[in-house]
Residue, then its C-alpha position, 0 to 999 in steps of 0.5 A: m486213864t479211865l478206871l476201866e483202863e486202870l483196872m484192866q492194866i492190873e488184870h493184865r499184870l495178874a494174868g502174866g504174873r507170879g505170886d509177887v504180883y498177887r501178893d501186891v494186889l490182893a487184899d489180905d481177906a481176898l477170895v479167889i474162886v477158880p474151878g474146883a477151889v476157893l483160895g485165900k490170899g496165901e493159897c493163891v500166892a503159893a499156887m501162882d508161884a507153883s504155876s508155870g504161867w501162861d505162854s499167851v493171854v488175851l483179855e477182851a470185851p471188858r465191862l465196868i460196874e461201879s458201886a459205893g467203894f467198889a468197882s468190878v471188871v468182867y471180861r473174857f479171858t483166853g490163855e494158852r500154855g503149850e498145847t493147853a487152852y483155857s477160856a473163861v469169863l472172869a470177874s474181879t472186884y476191887r476196893l476203892p480207892d486203894r485198888r485192892l482185889v477183894l474177890h475174883q471168880q472164873t467161870p470156864d467155858v463149857p465145851s459144846s457137845 
Protein backbone atom coordinates (compact mmCIF):
# COMPACT_ATOMS: atom_id res chain seq x y z
CA MET A 1 0.00 0.00 0.00
CA THR A 2 1.36 3.43 -0.91
CA LEU A 3 1.62 6.26 1.60
CA LEU A 4 -1.19 8.11 -0.20
CA GLU A 5 -3.46 5.06 0.05
CA GLU A 6 -2.60 4.59 3.72
CA LEU A 7 -3.31 8.22 4.64
CA MET A 8 -6.55 8.27 2.65
CA GLN A 9 -7.63 5.13 4.51
CA ILE A 10 -7.13 7.07 7.75
CA GLU A 11 -9.06 10.03 6.29
CA HIS A 12 -11.99 7.69 5.48
CA ARG A 13 -11.95 6.44 9.09
CA LEU A 14 -12.04 10.02 10.33
CA ALA A 15 -14.85 11.03 7.94
CA GLY A 16 -17.08 8.26 9.24
CA GLY A 17 -15.83 8.19 12.81
CA ARG A 18 -16.76 9.51 16.20
CA GLY A 19 -14.56 11.04 18.87
CA ASP A 20 -12.71 7.80 19.61
CA VAL A 21 -11.25 7.71 16.08
CA TYR A 22 -10.09 11.33 16.39
CA ARG A 23 -8.64 10.59 19.84
CA ASP A 24 -6.56 7.78 18.30
CA VAL A 25 -5.38 9.68 15.20
CA LEU A 26 -4.83 13.29 16.34
CA ALA A 27 -1.50 14.29 17.84
CA ASP A 28 -1.81 15.83 21.31
CA ASP A 29 -0.87 19.27 19.93
CA ALA A 30 -3.01 18.99 16.76
CA LEU A 31 -5.09 21.83 15.36
CA VAL A 32 -8.28 21.29 13.39
CA ILE A 33 -9.47 24.30 11.39
CA VAL A 34 -13.12 24.19 10.38
CA PRO A 35 -15.43 26.98 9.25
CA GLY A 36 -15.61 29.45 12.13
CA ALA A 37 -13.36 27.63 14.60
CA VAL A 38 -9.86 26.42 15.42
CA LEU A 39 -10.04 23.35 17.65
CA GLY A 40 -7.46 21.55 19.74
CA LYS A 41 -7.55 17.79 20.15
CA GLY A 42 -9.93 17.73 23.12
CA GLU A 43 -12.33 20.20 21.52
CA CYS A 44 -12.34 18.24 18.26
CA VAL A 45 -12.99 14.92 20.02
CA ALA A 46 -15.89 16.49 21.97
CA ALA A 47 -17.34 18.04 18.79
CA MET A 48 -17.22 14.70 16.98
CA ASP A 49 -18.90 12.93 19.90
CA ALA A 50 -21.68 15.56 19.78
CA SER A 51 -22.08 15.32 16.00
CA SER A 52 -24.67 13.11 14.36
CA GLY A 53 -22.14 12.15 11.69
CA TRP A 54 -22.54 11.94 7.94
CA ASP A 55 -25.04 9.72 6.16
CA SER A 56 -22.63 9.44 3.22
CA VAL A 57 -19.21 10.77 2.27
CA VAL A 58 -17.12 10.89 -0.88
CA LEU A 59 -13.38 11.63 -0.79
CA GLU A 60 -11.92 12.16 -4.22
CA ALA A 61 -8.97 13.40 -6.25
CA PRO A 62 -6.38 12.98 -3.48
CA ARG A 63 -2.93 14.47 -3.84
CA LEU A 64 0.11 13.77 -1.69
CA ILE A 65 2.87 16.16 -0.67
CA GLU A 66 5.84 14.70 1.23
CA SER A 67 8.48 16.61 3.15
CA ALA A 68 11.09 15.70 5.74
CA GLY A 69 9.15 14.05 8.55
CA PHE A 70 5.68 15.05 7.31
CA ALA A 71 3.15 14.18 4.61
CA SER A 72 0.03 16.08 3.58
CA VAL A 73 -3.00 14.86 1.68
CA VAL A 74 -5.31 17.29 -0.11
CA TYR A 75 -8.63 16.12 -1.54
CA ARG A 76 -12.24 17.03 -2.25
CA PHE A 77 -14.80 16.04 0.41
CA THR A 78 -18.53 15.77 -0.14
CA GLY A 79 -20.81 14.77 2.70
CA GLU A 80 -24.56 14.45 3.15
CA ARG A 81 -26.55 14.48 6.36
CA GLY A 82 -30.29 14.33 5.79
CA GLU A 83 -31.13 17.21 3.46
CA THR A 84 -27.83 18.98 4.16
CA ALA A 85 -24.87 18.69 1.78
CA TYR A 86 -21.35 19.97 2.45
CA SER A 87 -18.46 20.11 0.01
CA ALA A 88 -14.98 21.41 0.61
CA VAL A 89 -11.33 20.94 -0.13
CA LEU A 90 -9.63 19.32 2.84
CA ALA A 91 -5.95 19.23 3.75
CA SER A 92 -4.45 17.00 6.44
CA THR A 93 -0.82 16.96 7.52
CA TYR A 94 0.58 13.88 9.24
CA ARG A 95 3.77 13.51 11.22
CA LEU A 96 5.85 10.57 10.01
CA PRO A 97 6.53 7.82 10.72
CA ASP A 98 3.83 7.56 13.43
CA ARG A 99 0.93 8.78 11.18
CA ARG A 100 -0.34 11.27 13.77
CA LEU A 101 -2.50 14.05 12.35
CA VAL A 102 -1.04 17.41 13.35
CA LEU A 103 -3.02 19.86 11.18
CA HIS A 104 -6.34 19.60 9.36
CA GLN A 105 -8.04 22.42 7.46
CA GLN A 106 -11.32 22.62 5.58
CA THR A 107 -11.97 25.17 2.83
CA PRO A 108 -15.70 25.01 2.03
CA ASP A 109 -16.91 25.58 -1.49
CA VAL A 110 -18.33 29.04 -1.99
CA PRO A 111 -21.82 28.94 -3.50
CA SER A 112 -21.91 30.61 -6.90
CA SER A 113 -24.35 33.48 -7.30
